[in-house]
N, C-alpha and C positions, 0 to 999 in steps of 0.2 A: 517609434509604435504606439498610437494610444493605447492607456488601458481601457479597455471593455468595462460598462460601469458594473458594480457589484454585485446587480441581480443579476447580471448573464453570467459573471462568475460563478455566483453560489449555484444557479443553475446545474450549469456545467459540473461543478464536483459534484452537485447530487447525482445527477443522472449517471456522470461516469464510474462514480464509486457503487451506483445501483446497479449498473450493466456488468461493471466487474464482479461483484457480489453473484450475483443471478447465474454467471457464465463459471465462475469457480464452485459454488454448489451443485448447479445443475449439472455442470459435467461429471462431478462425483457420482450424482445419482445414477447418472445417463451411464458412465463407465462399471459400477457395479451391477448393474442389470444387464450388461452385455457381456460381461468376461466374467470368471470366478476367477482368474489369475491375477492377485493383489499387484504383482509388477506392470502387467497392462493396464490394469485399473488407474495406477499411481501415473503411469506413462501419458494415459490420454487425460486425465484430470488436469495436469500439470499444462502438458501441452496445450490444451485449450485456454487454458487460464493464461498463460504468458502471451499465447496469441491475440488474444483479447485486450489485455493489458496494452500492449504494441500497436494495436489499432484506434485504440479510445485515446494515448499517448498522442498520436498526430492528427486526430480528429479534433480533439479539446485542448491539447496544448495551448495552441496559440488564443484560446478564450480565457482561460483561467489558471493555466501552468501545468494542468491534468496532475495534480497531487495527489486524490484520491486518498490521502494517508494524512490524519491531524501530526503526524512528528515531522513527515515532509513539510508540510504547511509551518510548522513550527520552526524548522530549519530554514525556511524561505524568509520566513521574519526577521531570523536572529542574523541572519548571513546581509540582508540589507538594514538591517535596525538604524544604522549610523547615516545612511544616505538618502531618507526621506523618500526611494524609488520602490520599495517594495510593499508587502500588508502590512498594514497597522495595524494594533493591539485589537482593534475591533473587527477589522477583516478576517485575524486570524481567528477569534470565537469563532464569528459566523463560517467561516471554512470550515473548521470542527465539527458544528452543528449540521452544518450541510451535507458533510461526510458521515456524518454518523447516521443522519437521515436516511443516505442513500443507502448504506449496509442495509438497514433494519427492511427497508423497501424493496432490495434487492432478493434479501433471504425470503421474504415472503413471495416474491414473485417465481422464484424458483421454486420453492416449495409448490404452490399451487400448480404450475405448469407440469408437475411430477406427480398430482394427484396427494400431496401432503396435506395436513393441515397448514395453513398459513404461517402460524408459529407452533414450531415443535421444541422445545427445549432439548439441546441435546445431551446425551447419557454419556458419552464418549469423554473420560477425563482425563487430562493430561499433564501429567506434573512431574516434577522430579528438578534436581539441580542439573543434569545432564541437558533437557529441553531448555529450562530457562536460560544457561549458556548458550546455546543453539540459538536462541531466538536474539540473546544480547548480539549473537556476530552477525545472524542474518539481517537485522536491522542495520546493524552498524557500518557495515561495508555496505549497503545501500544509501544510507546517508552521505559517508563519503564519496561513492559512487555520483550521485546528484549535487552534491555541493561542489566537488572535484570537477566536474562538467561545466559546471556554473563559472566555478573561478578561472577557468583557462579557457572559456571562449567556445566550448565545446557542448553546448546545450543540445545542439540541433540532433547529436547521436544518441539522445535520450531514450527514444524507442527502441532502439535494438539492443544498447548496452546495459537500461534496466530491466527490460525483460530477459535478457541472457543470463543476468545477475542473478534473477528470480528462477527463472529455471534450476540452473547449476546451486541457488541453496536450498531449492526444495530435495533435490537430490542428495546434495554434500552436507545437509546439518541433519538432525537427529528429530528435529520438532517438523520438520517440512517447512519453515520458514514462512511463518505467518508473517512477522515482520511488520504489523500495520493494525493499529489499534481497532480502526473503526472495521476492517474486515475478520480481526477479534470477535468481536461484537455480533456480528452478523452471521458467521460461523455457530456461535453459540446458539442460535435461533432455528436450527435445521438440525435433526437427531438422523445425518446421513455420513455420509462416508468422512464429509471432510469437517463434520462437526466437532466443537468443544464442549465440554460440560460448563455451565455457567460460573461454577464453583472454581474451575481452572483458570478463568479470563482473566482477572486481578493480577496474579504473579506474572502471566505471558506479558500482560501492557506494561507492568514496573519492567519485566527483563528487557523489553523494546525499548523504553525510555532510557534504561542505563545503556543501551547499545547506541542509543541516537546520543546521548549525552559523552560517551567514548570517541563519538564520529569527531564533535563538535571540538574536542579537545584536541583530538590529534590534526584536524584540517590544517593549523597553521603551518604546524610542523611538516608536513608534506606539501602543501600548498605556497606556503608565505602568508604573511599578513595581509588584513581585509586590504589594502589598499593597492595590493599587487595584484589582484584579481581584474581579471579581463571583463569589461562591461558589456560585450556583446551576448546575448541569449542570458541574460543573468535573470531575467523573470521566468523563467520557463524551466525552474527547479521539479521535478515530476517523480512519479512514486513508484508503488508494491502491490501485490496481493498480500 
């Protein structure tokens, strides 16, 4: 399969991340407006977000790999760095910038759709060792899933598998599974249900990065060395909220 031009891939990453961010934030605003029950709010927010994630992976995976997450892009580069068939360092930097731009744009779009200022910094502080540990776990398993599917030639299952893990991690971790530096930034720009205060962002991103590093360290232990991976589907390393 011919790799699409970089411009097309960057557009897919930007638009996909923007759409995912808009649904994540918008569904949180919608849920809090429709129900006073916290469990119902969380269920609605998580349900809408993982459905959007699965659809966007199916739609944009053939174009860019549907990463929507700088750490997934970094993992894709790392996994293919010796073969010359994956992202280059230049591509990786461009992917990350496109994803961050998409998250900012998606946050502004969600805010505007619900009558909020385009940029409204969150006042929802999220910090503490338990939340940082949760972010490391959520991100680490996400990266193991993405890389493991690619390593075993089963990346075609990513839309369902990644969405299912994000849903499970949202409910099963104390942080609610941000697991994505781009979405974490976007959520800091909306003072709503899903928001995170800007001051809480650096520690979350550091925890996510540590979790991704742990996943890369565990990958050969679980799936064997690089040369043992199945080549089919290897480019479609895909993401999270």
